[in-house]
N, C-alpha and C positions, 0 to 999 in steps of 0.2 A: 680819108685814111688817117689813122692815129699817128701822132708824131713818133711814138716809140716804134711803130711798124716801119715807118719811113727810115728811121735811123738804123734799124736792124737790117733792112734791105740794102742800105748804103754800105754797111759793114760787110755783108756777105758778098758783095760784088767787087770788093777790093782785091787786087792782085797782091798776094801775101809777100811778094818781093818788094812791094812799094811801102810797106809799113814797118816801123821799128819802135820797140818799147824797150830800150836799154838804158840802164842807169849805172854810172860809175862814180863813186864818191871816195874821196880821201880826206879824212878829217879826224878829229879827236873824239874819243868816247866820253860822253858827259856823265855817265853813271854806269854802274855794273850792269851787265846784261841780266834780264829778269825772265825766268821761266814762268809761263802761264798755262794753266789747263783751262780750255774753253768748255762750256756746257756740253758740247758735242763729244768731249773726251779727247779731242786733238790737243797736242802740246806744242807750243811755239816758244821761241826765245825772242824777246823784244829788247831793243836798245835804241839809243839816240846818238847820231853822229853830228858833230858841230863842224861846219865848214866855213872858213872865212870868206867873205865876199871881197871882190875887187873894190877898192875904195871908189866911191862915187859921190861927187859934190851934191847931187840931188837927194841923196838918202843918208840918214844917220845910222841906218842898220848896218852893222859890221859883220854879222854872221848869219848863217841859216842853220837851224836845228832841225834835223830831218829824222823822222821816225822810221825805223827799220825793223823787219821781222824775219826770222829764220824759221822755215817750216820743215825743210828736209833734214834727214838724219845727218848728212854730211855738213850742211851749213850750221846746224845746231852744235855739232861737235867742235867746229872751229870757234864759234862765237862764245861758247861757255867759258873758255879759258881767258877771255879778254878782261881787262881791268880798267877802272877809271883812269882817264888820262892817256891811255894807249892811243897812238896814231894808227888808224886802220884803213884798209882799202876794202870796199865792198862792191860787188857787181850784182845786178839783178834787174827787176822790172818794177815799174810804178804800178801800184794796184789801189783800187778803191774797194774797201771792205765794208759791208753792211752788217749791222748787228742790232740787237735790242738791248735797251737799258731800262732802268726803272722809270725814267722820264719818257720812254718811247723809242721809236726807231732812231738809229744814229749811223753815221758812217765816218770813215777816216781814210785819208790817203797815206800810203806808206810804201817804202821800198821793200819788195819781197826779194830777199837776198838769196842768190844761188851759190855765190862763192864769197869768201872773205879771208883776209889775212892781216896779221899785225905787221905794220911797216916799221914801227919803232915803239918799244915798250916805254911806259911812263916811268919817270924817275921815282924811286921808292924812298 
């Protein structure tokens, strides 16, 4: 049996009360949100949230920069008003999106935002 068939069978037998794909981030917006139109005609708003890491003696990395995308009208309305440096809170799900590039097939992992709000506006 193919590996993908086994994996699919495993997923379909899961009790949906046992699985969770929830993300909550609170961090600083590292650039203005960017609206993009995909070849399909769908429009999304993408942005990056920078979240400080808890200091760790084993790693010199001090932050995580996480790609986020808003697809729904409600989420896009919220995100469009955000500005560089705003501290924001987003909730959503982790997604892996597949697409084609000039170099061939590609994928990326991003947070699909369902809700977002500004916690604190950046100083102007």
